C-alpha positions as CSV (number, residue, x, y, z in Angstrom):
1,M,-42.5,-27.1,-20.5
2,T,-45.1,-25.3,-22.6
3,T,-43.9,-23.0,-25.4
4,K,-45.9,-19.9,-25.9
5,I,-46.4,-18.8,-29.6
6,M,-48.1,-15.7,-30.7
7,I,-49.5,-15.5,-34.2
8,V,-50.3,-12.1,-35.7
9,D,-52.3,-12.0,-38.9
10,D,-55.3,-10.0,-40.1
11,Q,-56.5,-12.9,-42.3
12,P,-58.7,-15.5,-40.6
13,N,-57.7,-18.2,-43.1
14,N,-54.0,-17.7,-42.4
15,L,-54.6,-17.9,-38.6
16,N,-56.6,-21.1,-39.1
17,V,-53.9,-22.7,-41.3
18,L,-51.1,-21.9,-38.8
19,T,-53.2,-22.9,-35.8
20,E,-53.8,-26.3,-37.5
21,I,-50.2,-26.8,-38.2
22,L,-49.0,-25.9,-34.8
23,A,-51.8,-27.5,-32.8
24,Q,-50.2,-30.9,-33.7
25,Q,-47.4,-30.0,-31.2
26,T,-48.8,-30.8,-27.7
27,D,-46.3,-28.6,-26.0
28,Y,-47.3,-25.4,-27.9
29,A,-49.7,-22.9,-26.3
30,L,-51.1,-20.7,-29.1
31,Y,-52.2,-17.0,-28.9
32,T,-53.6,-15.0,-31.8
33,A,-53.9,-11.4,-32.6
34,V,-55.8,-10.0,-35.7
35,N,-53.8,-6.7,-36.0
36,G,-50.7,-5.0,-34.8
37,E,-52.4,-2.9,-32.1
38,M,-53.9,-6.1,-30.5
39,A,-50.5,-7.8,-30.6
40,L,-48.8,-4.9,-28.8
41,R,-51.5,-4.8,-26.2
42,N,-51.3,-8.5,-25.4
43,V,-47.6,-9.2,-25.7
44,G,-46.8,-8.1,-22.2
45,R,-49.5,-10.3,-20.7
46,V,-48.7,-13.4,-22.8
47,Q,-44.9,-13.0,-22.8
48,P,-44.5,-15.3,-25.8
49,D,-41.4,-17.3,-26.5
50,I,-41.7,-16.5,-30.3
51,I,-43.9,-14.4,-32.5
52,L,-45.1,-15.2,-36.1
53,L,-45.8,-11.8,-37.5
54,D,-47.6,-10.9,-40.8
55,I,-46.2,-7.9,-42.7
56,M,-49.2,-6.7,-44.7
57,M,-51.8,-5.6,-42.2
58,P,-54.1,-2.5,-42.0
59,G,-53.1,0.1,-39.4
60,L,-49.7,-1.0,-38.0
61,D,-48.0,-3.3,-40.4
62,G,-45.6,-6.0,-39.4
63,F,-42.6,-3.8,-39.8
64,A,-44.0,-1.1,-37.5
65,V,-44.9,-3.8,-34.9
66,C,-41.5,-5.3,-35.0
67,R,-39.8,-1.9,-34.6
68,R,-41.8,-1.2,-31.4
69,L,-41.2,-4.6,-30.0
70,K,-37.4,-4.3,-30.5
71,A,-37.4,-0.8,-29.0
72,D,-38.9,-2.1,-25.8
73,P,-36.3,-3.8,-23.5
74,A,-39.1,-6.1,-22.1
75,T,-39.8,-7.5,-25.6
76,A,-36.6,-6.9,-27.5
77,D,-35.3,-10.4,-27.1
78,I,-38.4,-12.2,-28.4
79,P,-37.6,-13.9,-31.7
80,I,-39.8,-12.7,-34.6
81,L,-40.5,-14.7,-37.8
82,F,-42.2,-12.6,-40.5
83,L,-45.1,-14.1,-42.5
84,S,-45.8,-12.7,-45.9
85,S,-46.6,-13.4,-49.5
86,K,-43.8,-10.9,-50.4
87,T,-40.8,-12.5,-52.0
88,D,-38.9,-9.2,-52.7
89,V,-35.3,-9.4,-51.4
90,Q,-35.4,-5.8,-50.2
91,D,-38.4,-6.6,-48.0
92,K,-36.6,-9.5,-46.4
93,V,-33.5,-7.4,-45.9
94,H,-35.6,-4.7,-44.2
95,G,-37.1,-7.3,-41.9
96,F,-33.7,-8.6,-40.8
97,E,-32.5,-5.1,-40.3
98,L,-35.4,-4.5,-37.9
99,G,-34.4,-7.5,-35.9
100,A,-36.4,-10.4,-37.3
101,V,-34.7,-13.8,-37.1
102,D,-36.4,-15.5,-40.1
103,Y,-38.9,-15.1,-42.9
104,V,-41.6,-17.6,-44.0
105,T,-43.3,-17.0,-47.3
106,K,-47.0,-17.8,-48.0
107,P,-48.6,-20.1,-48.8
108,F,-47.3,-22.0,-45.8
109,Q,-45.7,-25.4,-46.0
110,A,-46.3,-27.3,-42.7
111,G,-42.8,-28.9,-42.7
112,E,-41.1,-25.6,-43.3
113,V,-43.0,-23.7,-40.7
114,L,-42.4,-26.3,-38.0
115,A,-38.7,-26.7,-38.9
116,R,-38.0,-23.0,-38.8
117,L,-40.0,-22.6,-35.6
118,R,-38.1,-25.5,-33.9
119,T,-34.7,-24.1,-35.0
120,H,-35.4,-20.6,-33.5
121,L,-37.0,-22.0,-30.3
122,D,-33.9,-24.2,-29.8
123,L,-31.7,-21.2,-30.3
124,R,-33.9,-19.2,-27.9
125,R,-33.5,-21.9,-25.2
126,L,-29.7,-22.1,-25.7
127,Q,-29.5,-18.3,-25.4
128,R,-31.5,-18.3,-22.2
129,N,-29.4,-21.2,-20.8
130,L,-26.2,-19.3,-21.7
131,E,-27.6,-16.1,-20.1
132,A,-28.5,-18.0,-16.9
133,Q,-25.0,-19.5,-16.8
134,V,-23.4,-16.1,-17.3
135,A,-25.6,-14.6,-14.6
136,A,-24.7,-17.4,-12.2
137,Q,-21.0,-17.1,-12.9
138,T,-21.2,-13.3,-12.6
139,A,-22.8,-13.6,-9.2
140,R,-20.2,-16.2,-8.2
141,L,-17.4,-13.8,-9.3
142,R,-18.9,-11.0,-7.3
143,E,-19.1,-13.2,-4.3
144,L,-15.4,-14.2,-4.7
145,D,-14.4,-10.6,-5.2
146,A,-16.3,-9.6,-2.0
147,R,-14.5,-12.3,-0.1
148,K,-11.2,-11.3,-1.5
149,S,-11.8,-7.7,-0.4
150,E,-12.7,-9.0,3.1
151,F,-9.5,-11.0,3.1
152,L,-7.4,-8.0,2.1
153,A,-9.0,-6.0,4.9
154,V,-8.3,-8.6,7.5
155,L,-4.8,-9.3,6.2
156,S,-4.0,-5.6,6.2
157,H,-5.1,-5.3,9.9
158,E,-3.2,-8.4,10.8
159,L,0.0,-7.2,9.1
160,R,-0.1,-3.7,10.7
161,T,0.7,-4.9,14.2
162,P,3.9,-6.9,13.5
163,L,5.1,-4.2,11.1
164,T,4.6,-1.6,13.8
165,V,6.6,-3.7,16.2
166,I,9.4,-4.3,13.7
167,K,9.5,-0.6,12.9
168,G,9.8,0.3,16.5
169,Y,12.6,-2.1,17.2
170,L,14.5,-1.0,14.1
171,G,14.2,2.6,15.4
172,I,15.7,1.5,18.7
173,L,18.5,-0.4,17.0
174,A,19.3,2.6,14.8
175,G,19.9,4.7,17.9
176,K,22.3,2.3,19.5
177,A,26.0,3.4,19.5
178,A,27.1,-0.1,18.3
179,I,25.0,0.4,15.2
180,K,25.9,4.0,14.6
181,D,29.6,3.2,14.8
182,D,29.4,0.3,12.3
183,A,28.7,1.5,8.8
184,T,27.7,-1.9,7.5
185,L,25.3,-2.5,10.4
186,A,23.9,1.0,10.0
187,R,23.3,0.4,6.3
188,M,21.6,-3.0,7.0
189,V,19.2,-1.4,9.6
190,G,18.5,1.5,7.1
191,L,17.6,-1.0,4.4
192,A,15.4,-2.9,6.8
193,N,13.7,0.3,7.7
194,Q,13.1,1.1,4.0
195,G,11.7,-2.4,3.4
196,T,9.4,-2.0,6.4
197,D,8.2,1.3,5.2
198,R,7.4,-0.1,1.7
199,A,5.6,-3.1,3.3
200,S,3.5,-0.6,5.4
201,E,2.7,1.4,2.3
202,M,1.4,-1.8,0.5
203,V,-0.7,-2.7,3.5
204,N,-2.2,0.7,3.5
205,V,-3.0,0.4,-0.2
206,M,-4.7,-3.0,0.3
207,L,-6.7,-1.5,3.1
208,L,-7.7,1.5,1.1
209,V,-8.8,-0.7,-1.9
210,S,-10.9,-2.9,0.4
211,K,-12.5,0.1,2.0
212,L,-13.3,1.8,-1.2
213,E,-14.9,-1.4,-2.6
214,Q,-17.2,-1.4,0.3
215,Q,-18.2,2.2,-0.5
216,I,-17.0,3.7,2.8
217,A,-18.2,7.0,4.0
218,L,-15.9,9.9,3.1
219,H,-15.1,12.6,5.5
220,P,-15.1,15.8,3.4
221,S,-13.3,18.9,4.5
222,P,-11.9,22.0,2.7
223,V,-8.9,20.8,0.7
224,H,-6.5,23.4,-0.9
225,L,-4.9,21.5,-3.7
226,H,-1.8,23.6,-4.1
227,L,-1.0,23.1,-0.4
228,L,-1.7,19.4,-0.7
229,L,0.8,19.3,-3.7
230,D,3.4,21.1,-1.6
231,T,3.1,18.3,1.0
232,L,3.3,15.6,-1.6
233,A,6.2,17.2,-3.5
234,F,8.2,17.3,-0.2
235,A,7.5,13.6,0.4
236,L,8.5,12.7,-3.2
237,Q,11.6,14.9,-3.2
238,K,14.0,11.9,-2.8
239,A,12.3,9.8,-5.4
240,L,12.3,12.6,-8.0
241,A,15.9,13.5,-7.3
242,E,17.1,9.9,-7.8
243,R,15.6,9.9,-11.3
244,H,16.4,13.6,-12.0
245,I,12.7,14.2,-12.8
246,S,11.2,17.6,-12.3
247,L,7.7,18.1,-10.9
248,H,5.9,21.4,-11.9
249,Y,2.6,22.5,-10.5
250,D,0.7,25.7,-9.9
251,L,-2.8,25.2,-8.5
252,K,-2.9,28.5,-6.5
253,S,-5.7,29.9,-8.7
254,L,-8.0,27.0,-7.9
255,P,-10.5,27.5,-5.0
256,A,-10.6,24.9,-2.2
257,I,-12.7,21.8,-2.9
258,Q,-14.9,19.8,-0.5
259,A,-13.3,16.3,-0.3
260,D,-11.7,13.7,1.9
261,H,-8.1,15.1,2.4
262,D,-6.4,11.7,3.0
263,Y,-8.0,10.1,0.0
264,I,-7.2,13.1,-2.3
265,L,-3.6,13.0,-1.1
266,A,-3.5,9.2,-1.9
267,L,-5.0,10.0,-5.4
268,F,-2.3,12.4,-6.3
269,E,0.4,10.2,-4.8
270,H,-0.6,7.2,-7.0
271,V,-1.1,9.2,-10.2
272,I,2.2,11.1,-9.9
273,G,4.0,7.9,-8.6
274,N,2.9,6.1,-11.7
275,A,4.1,9.0,-13.9
276,I,7.5,8.8,-12.2
277,K,7.8,5.1,-13.0
278,Y,7.2,5.5,-16.7
279,T,9.1,8.7,-17.3
280,P,12.8,8.3,-18.2
281,D,15.6,10.0,-16.2
282,G,15.6,13.8,-16.8
283,G,11.9,13.9,-17.7
284,H,9.2,16.3,-16.5
285,I,5.8,15.9,-14.8
286,T,3.4,18.8,-14.8
287,V,0.2,19.1,-12.8
288,S,-2.4,21.7,-13.9
289,G,-6.0,22.4,-13.1
290,A,-9.0,24.5,-14.1
291,E,-12.5,25.1,-12.9
292,T,-15.1,23.2,-14.7
293,A,-18.8,22.2,-14.6
294,L,-19.5,18.6,-13.4
295,D,-22.6,16.5,-14.1
296,G,-25.8,18.5,-13.4
297,G,-23.9,21.8,-13.8
298,R,-22.2,21.6,-10.4
299,P,-19.0,23.5,-10.1
300,G,-15.8,21.5,-9.8
301,V,-12.2,21.2,-11.0
302,T,-10.5,19.3,-13.7
303,I,-6.9,18.2,-12.9
304,Q,-4.3,17.0,-15.5
305,V,-1.1,15.2,-14.7
306,A,1.1,15.1,-17.8
307,D,4.4,13.4,-18.1
308,T,7.1,13.0,-20.7
309,G,7.3,9.3,-20.4
310,I,7.0,6.3,-22.8
311,G,3.3,6.8,-23.4
312,L,0.6,4.1,-23.5
313,D,-1.0,2.1,-26.3
314,P,-4.7,3.2,-26.7
315,A,-5.7,-0.4,-26.3
316,Y,-4.8,-0.1,-22.6
317,H,-6.3,3.3,-21.8
318,E,-9.2,1.8,-19.9
319,L,-7.6,-1.4,-18.7
320,V,-4.9,0.3,-16.6
321,F,-7.6,1.5,-14.2
322,E,-8.6,-2.1,-13.5
323,K,-7.4,-3.7,-10.3
324,F,-4.2,-5.8,-10.6
325,F,-3.8,-5.0,-14.3
326,R,-0.1,-4.8,-15.1
327,L,1.8,-4.0,-18.2
328,G,4.9,-6.0,-19.1
329,E,6.2,-9.2,-17.6
330,V,6.0,-10.2,-14.0
331,A,9.8,-10.5,-14.1
332,L,9.9,-6.7,-14.3
333,H,8.0,-6.3,-11.1
334,S,9.8,-4.0,-8.7
335,S,9.1,-2.9,-5.1
336,S,10.9,0.3,-5.9
337,K,8.8,3.5,-6.2
338,T,11.2,5.0,-8.6
339,K,12.7,2.3,-10.9
340,F,12.1,3.1,-14.5
341,K,9.3,0.8,-15.9
342,G,9.4,-1.1,-12.6
343,G,5.9,-2.6,-12.6
344,G,4.1,-2.6,-9.3
345,P,1.1,-4.7,-8.1
346,G,-1.3,-3.0,-10.5
347,L,-3.2,-1.1,-7.8
348,G,-2.1,2.5,-8.2
349,L,-4.4,3.7,-10.9
350,A,-7.2,1.4,-9.8
351,L,-7.1,3.0,-6.4
352,A,-7.0,6.5,-8.1
353,K,-10.1,5.5,-10.0
354,A,-11.9,4.3,-6.9
355,I,-11.1,7.5,-5.0
356,V,-12.3,9.8,-7.9
357,E,-15.5,7.9,-8.3
358,A,-16.1,7.8,-4.6
359,H,-16.1,11.6,-4.8
360,G,-18.5,11.6,-7.7
361,G,-15.9,12.4,-10.3
362,R,-14.5,10.8,-13.4
363,I,-11.0,9.8,-14.4
364,G,-9.3,8.9,-17.7
365,L,-6.1,9.4,-19.7
366,T,-4.9,10.3,-23.1
367,S,-1.8,9.2,-24.9
368,P,-1.0,8.9,-28.7
369,G,0.7,5.6,-28.0
370,C,3.8,3.9,-26.6
371,D,7.2,4.9,-28.0
372,E,10.4,4.6,-26.1
373,A,12.3,6.7,-28.7
374,S,10.1,9.8,-28.9
375,Y,8.5,9.6,-25.4
376,P,4.9,10.9,-26.3
377,G,3.9,10.8,-22.6
378,V,0.6,10.2,-20.8
379,T,-1.9,12.8,-19.5
380,V,-4.1,11.5,-16.7
381,H,-7.2,13.8,-16.2
382,F,-9.8,13.6,-13.5
383,T,-12.6,15.8,-12.1
384,L,-13.1,16.6,-8.4
385,P,-16.2,17.6,-6.5
386,P,-18.0,20.9,-6.0
387,L,-16.1,23.9,-5.0
388,L,-16.6,25.5,-1.6
389,Q,-19.0,28.4,-1.8
390,E,-18.1,31.5,0.2
391,N,-21.2,31.1,2.5
392,E,-20.3,27.5,3.3
């Protein structure tokens, strides 16, 4: 494979010397430029594998040419070796700061030039091979992720039918006199019902994740957040009571937003559900909101869900929004929606992130750290889409 080398020098003698040295290598294709302007004009056409660049040139000097090449994404990765009679350390440091990989001092020594050139060409090839491997592995991982999402979608659909049947028969059993009259049997049927409900919830979560990864079409409608929180608070009433956690919210002052109602309900359910799990008994969860300006100046709302829980180490502030990321040991996994620090499957905040981003918003959190003595808490904040205008 031919290696393309560009030599940039305003002195014909220097060009001749370097051409003679490099012409001994049959796999080198040589291109020359007599000034910086010419080099910049030709670099896109030539696409050299490496550039030997003189520093002291009229017009654009080597430093200026290097600066421009490194500022352009199309040429930024091309290795540059500076050529100069300068031996000043500061000049060499400046060249390295601009992105040069090496420095060859005039007068040229053939062995030194060839050795330095081979070294950086080898490094260039290794870098390209590594980039190609990373790109191939990334493509493979994306393919596997897509297949996993498809599997989750199929699995969710396949599980829904038997769960519906089980739920139906459990309902019939619960109504039988023989079950009602036997406290032990009634309790067993009740626990089976709870387990089926939990399994159905997990199936719904898997289905939502797979749909959001496929960038499904949303069905926006006017959503009044305070009324939505009323509905959710009622559904979470038992879970909050079991842990003696209070939920405070007042979003009445916020205008309605244009969003997918079911997804926004799931968003609040998972964010508040996560707050319940990591807030100790007797704690508080507060939901607040305010009007804000989104990207491009569009009107929207910012929501904050603050808890008085154990907090979160800053190292995990972004990771907790990744799918299947879990804190703590697997042994602490719990199917309960209320158990303190009972880790789930690691989908709640990932799903919340997917919902917010599907609506064109952003999500993040703040916490000074994790402390199970002082309970610094976590505040999850996210933006939601444009407000409804009165004429809409």
